[in-house]
C-alpha positions in Angstrom: 0.0 0.0 0.0 1.3 3.4 -0.9 0.5 6.0 1.7 0.5 9.7 0.9 -0.8 12.8 2.7 -3.8 14.5 1.2 -3.6 18.1 -0.1 -5.7 19.2 2.9 -3.2 17.5 5.3 -0.2 19.1 3.6 -1.9 22.5 3.6 -2.8 22.2 7.3 0.8 21.4 8.1 2.1 24.3 6.0 -0.4 26.6 7.8 0.9 25.6 11.2 4.5 25.9 10.0 4.0 29.4 8.6 2.2 30.6 11.7 4.9 29.4 14.0 7.8 30.7 12.0 6.1 34.1 11.6 5.7 34.2 15.4 9.4 33.2 15.8 8.6 30.1 17.8 12.2 29.7 19.0 12.1 33.1 20.6 8.8 32.2 22.1 10.3 29.0 23.5 13.2 30.9 25.0 10.9 33.4 26.6 8.7 30.6 28.0 11.7 28.9 29.5 12.7 32.2 31.2 9.2 32.5 32.8 7.6 34.9 30.4 4.7 33.0 28.9 2.9 35.9 27.3 4.2 35.3 23.7 3.6 31.6 24.1 0.0 32.1 25.2 -0.5 34.5 22.2 0.9 31.9 19.8 -1.3 29.2 21.4 -4.4 31.3 20.7 -3.5 31.7 17.1 -2.9 28.0 16.7 -6.1 27.2 18.5 -7.9 29.5 16.0 -6.7 27.2 13.3 -8.6 24.5 15.1 -5.7 22.6 16.5 -7.1 21.8 19.9 -10.4 20.7 18.4 -8.8 18.8 15.5 -10.0 15.3 16.4 -13.3 16.4 18.0 -16.1 15.0 15.8 -17.9 17.5 13.6 -21.2 16.8 15.2 -19.8 18.0 18.5 -18.4 21.2 16.9 -14.9 20.1 16.1 -13.0 19.7 12.9 -13.6 16.0 12.7 -10.0 15.2 11.9 -8.5 11.7 11.9 -5.6 10.4 13.9 -3.4 10.9 10.8 -4.3 14.6 10.8 -3.3 14.6 14.5 0.1 13.0 13.7 0.7 15.5 10.8 0.0 18.4 13.2 2.2 17.1 16.0 5.1 16.4 13.7 5.1 20.1 12.8 4.8 21.1 16.5 7.9 19.1 17.2 9.8 20.5 14.3 9.0 24.1 15.2 9.3 23.6 19.0 5.8 24.4 20.2 5.5 25.3 23.9 2.6 24.5 26.2 0.7 21.3 27.0 -0.4 20.6 23.4 -0.5 16.8 23.9 -2.9 17.2 26.8 -5.1 19.9 25.1 -5.3 18.5 21.6 -4.8 14.7 21.9 -5.5 13.5 25.5 -8.5 15.8 26.1 -9.2 17.9 23.0 -10.7 21.3 23.7 -13.4 22.9 21.6 -12.8 26.4 23.0 -9.0 26.3 22.4 -8.4 26.2 26.1 -4.9 25.3 27.5 -5.4 22.4 29.8 -3.1 19.9 31.5 -3.4 16.7 33.4 -1.5 13.9 35.1 -2.3 10.4 33.7 -0.4 7.8 35.7 1.5 5.7 34.8 2.1 7.3 31.4 2.3 10.8 32.6 2.7 10.9 36.4 3.1 14.7 36.4 1.1 17.6 34.9 3.1 19.7 32.5 2.9 23.5 32.7 0.3 23.5 35.5 1.3 27.0 36.4 -0.1 28.3 33.0 -2.7 25.7 32.0 -5.9 24.6 33.8 -5.6 21.3 35.6 -8.3 19.0 34.4 -8.7 17.1 37.6 -7.0 16.5 41.0 -5.0 18.8 43.2 -1.7 20.3 42.2 1.2 19.7 44.5 4.9 20.4 44.3 6.3 21.6 41.0 9.6 20.4 39.6 11.9 21.5 36.8 12.2 19.4 33.7 15.3 18.6 31.6 13.2 20.5 29.0 13.5 24.1 30.2 10.3 25.0 28.3 8.1 23.1 30.7 7.5 22.4 34.4 6.2 19.2 36.0 3.7 19.3 38.8 2.7 16.5 41.2 -1.0 15.8 41.2 -3.1 13.9 43.7 -6.6 12.6 43.1 -6.5 12.8 39.3 -9.3 11.1 37.4 -8.3 8.3 35.0 -8.5 8.6 31.2 -9.9 6.0 28.9 -7.5 3.9 26.8 -8.3 5.6 23.5 -7.5 9.0 24.9 -4.2 7.8 26.3 -3.3 6.2 23.0 -3.9 9.5 21.2 -1.5 11.2 23.6 1.1 8.5 23.0 0.6 8.9 19.2 1.0 12.7 19.5 4.2 12.3 21.5 5.6 9.9 18.9 4.8 12.3 16.1 6.3 15.2 18.0 9.5 13.2 18.5 9.8 12.6 14.7 9.3 16.3 14.0 11.9 17.3 16.6 14.3 14.6 15.3 13.9 16.0 11.7 14.7 19.5 12.9 17.9 18.4 14.6 19.0 16.4 11.6 18.3 19.3 9.2 20.2 21.7 11.4 23.1 19.2 11.8 23.4 18.7 8.0 23.4 22.5 7.5 26.1 22.9 10.1 28.5 20.3 8.8 28.3 21.8 5.4 29.7 25.1 6.6 31.9 24.1 9.5 35.5 23.6 8.5 38.3 21.7 10.1 41.8 21.2 8.7 40.7 23.2 5.7 37.7 20.9 4.9 34.0 21.0 5.6 33.5 18.5 8.3 30.6 17.1 6.4 33.0 15.7 3.8 34.4 13.2 6.3 32.9 9.7 5.9 32.5 9.2 9.6 30.1 12.1 9.9 28.3 11.2 6.7 27.6 7.8 8.0 26.3 9.0 11.3 23.9 11.4 9.7 22.8 8.8 7.2 22.0 6.4 10.0 19.8 9.1 11.6 18.1 9.7 8.2 17.3 6.0 7.9 16.0 5.8 11.5 13.6 8.7 11.0 12.5 7.3 7.6 11.5 4.1 9.4 9.9 5.9 12.4 7.5 8.1 10.4 5.7 5.1 8.7 5.3 3.5 12.1 3.7 6.7 13.5 1.3 6.9 10.6 0.7 3.2 10.7 -0.3 3.6 14.3 -2.6 6.5 13.4 -4.3 4.1 10.8 -4.6 1.4 13.4 -2.2 -0.9 11.5 0.7 -0.7 14.0 0.6 -0.8 17.8 1.0 2.8 19.1 3.6 1.6 21.6 5.8 0.3 18.7 5.5 3.7 17.1 6.5 5.5 20.3 9.5 3.2 20.9 10.9 3.6 17.4 10.2 7.4 17.2 12.0 7.8 20.6 15.0 5.8 19.4 15.2 7.7 16.1 14.8 11.1 17.7 17.4 10.3 20.4 19.8 9.1 17.7 19.3 12.5 16.0 20.0 14.3 19.2 23.1 12.4 20.0 24.5 12.8 16.5 23.5 16.4 16.4 25.4 17.1 19.6 28.4 15.2 18.4 28.7 17.0 15.1 28.1 20.4 16.7 30.7 19.8 19.4 30.7 21.8 22.7 28.4 24.6 21.4 25.6 22.1 21.3 25.4 22.0 25.1 25.1 25.8 25.5 21.8 27.4 26.4 22.6 30.2 24.0 22.5 27.9 21.0 19.1 27.0 19.7 20.0 23.3 19.2 20.0 22.8 22.9 16.2 23.5 23.1 15.5 20.6 20.7 18.0 18.3 22.4 16.4 18.7 25.8 12.9 18.5 24.3 13.8 15.2 22.8 15.3 13.9 26.0 12.1 14.8 27.8 9.8 13.3 25.2 11.6 10.0 25.1 10.3 9.1 28.6 7.1 11.2 28.4 3.8 9.4 28.0 5.3 6.1 28.8 9.0 5.1 29.1 10.6 3.0 26.4 10.6 0.1 28.8 6.9 0.5 29.4 6.1 0.6 25.7 8.4 -2.3 24.9 6.5 -4.3 27.5 3.2 -3.5 25.8 4.6 -4.5 22.4 5.8 -7.8 23.9 2.4 -8.4 25.5 0.8 -7.7 22.1 3.1 -10.1 20.3 2.6 -12.9 22.8 -1.2 -12.3 23.0 -1.2 -11.4 26.7 -2.4 -7.9 26.3 -3.5 -5.2 23.9 -1.5 -2.2 22.6 
């Protein structure tokens, strides 16, 4: 079967991309990390006006009636452009017709609520707030949170996997651009075979991850398998990106670090790799559903 995005899906992805770039989403993320959420909230409202939070709400309920493929398309862009705020919670876990910014804890997949200082907590009582490896979010302990149904949780996992693919693609693109202009010993470092091979391995990993994400959206692939592979591919992109950039990749002043830390956070968000590998094993052995 040959799978291709529709013109509408491509157009929606382009609309999100254009809006985020026009709003300088990197500067928005930097401000959000510093505690100034005003520009992030403003960008959120513009994206919500596109229908992003109501994307998968049925048309009869006032939403856009989008599919899970539409959701994956949107979240890949959000990952690529470094969206801030609890998008997974507000557009996938508990889609919001009014564009509201909400957050939730959903143990065991998400034991903490992200950005509870900015977003409305759906249920439970907020407790201690902790910093995340991703400086663009905080994690808040929640007691007494109501459970979510399996379909909602799987949407959140799918959105996280798609966001990982998008973030991995951005790191790879930036890394390829960097090695083409960075010179060492009179040569562009991208001309060295060792670097070419590392970047090629990342390209292959992401190219295998994306079909799994869309396969999960179509119900053909276990969503846990998509999350595991997307996490592995994005983490490979992050490791390779850091290696080819050298020491500057660690610095907070360099944009790459925002994506590196986002990927590190998303790898274990909405279920750790061990958790999802366990679900895949249960599915393969017939001892559980994925």
